[in-house]
C-alpha positions in Angstrom: 0.0 0.0 0.0 1.4 3.4 -1.0 -0.2 6.7 0.2 0.0 9.9 -1.9 -1.3 13.2 -0.6 -1.8 16.1 -3.0 -0.5 18.8 -0.7 -1.7 21.5 -3.1 -5.2 20.2 -2.5 -4.9 19.6 1.3 -6.6 22.3 3.3 -5.5 21.1 6.8 -8.9 19.8 7.9 -7.0 17.0 9.8 -9.7 14.3 9.3 -6.9 12.0 8.3 -4.8 12.7 11.4 -7.9 12.1 13.6 -8.8 8.8 11.9 -5.2 7.4 11.3 -2.9 9.1 13.8 -0.2 6.5 13.3 0.1 7.5 9.7 -0.9 11.2 9.4 -0.1 14.0 11.7 -0.5 17.8 11.6 2.7 19.9 12.0 1.3 23.2 13.2 -2.1 24.2 11.9 -1.6 23.7 8.2 1.3 21.3 7.4 0.5 17.6 7.0 3.2 15.0 7.7 2.5 11.3 6.7 4.1 8.0 6.1 3.7 7.1 2.4 4.5 3.4 3.1 2.3 2.8 6.1 2.2 -0.8 7.5 -0.6 -3.2 6.6 -1.9 -3.0 10.1 -3.0 0.6 9.3 -4.9 -0.4 6.1 -8.4 0.1 7.5 -7.6 3.4 9.2 -5.9 4.7 6.1 -8.9 3.8 4.0 -11.2 5.6 6.4 -8.9 8.7 6.4 -8.8 8.8 2.6 -12.6 8.5 2.4 -13.1 11.2 5.0 -10.9 13.8 3.3 -13.2 16.7 2.4 -11.1 17.7 -0.6 -10.2 14.1 -1.6 -6.5 14.9 -1.4 -5.5 11.4 -0.4 -4.9 8.5 -2.9 -4.0 5.1 -1.7 -2.4 2.7 -4.2 -2.9 -1.0 -3.5 -5.7 -0.4 -1.0 -8.2 -2.8 -2.5 -5.7 -5.7 -2.4 -6.7 -6.5 1.2 -9.9 -7.1 3.1 -12.9 -4.8 2.7 -13.1 -1.8 4.9 -16.2 -0.8 6.9 -17.7 2.6 5.8 -17.2 5.6 8.0 -19.7 8.5 8.6 -18.1 11.9 8.5 -20.0 14.9 9.9 -19.0 18.3 8.6 -20.2 21.8 9.4 -19.8 24.2 12.3 -18.0 23.1 15.4 -20.2 21.4 18.0 -21.5 23.6 20.8 -23.5 22.6 23.8 -27.2 23.5 23.7 -27.0 25.4 26.9 -24.6 27.9 25.5 -21.5 27.0 27.6 
């Protein structure tokens, strides 16, 4: 499995870092660092991270050679705030 991130497309939403922290990490608020040759044990997390990228900046070559990955639901929009205004 080989991971390619189009860093010109990446907007720093960090969904990948949240879903696959052993492969993707944010350096500061905008710079993404990642392991392009992540271990097989991270296959499912990488697939979820690629699917969750709001700008589809992540491509994973050789992803479908392994077992199927469960779908992930991604919620987007304004940050969550408690209903009582705190």
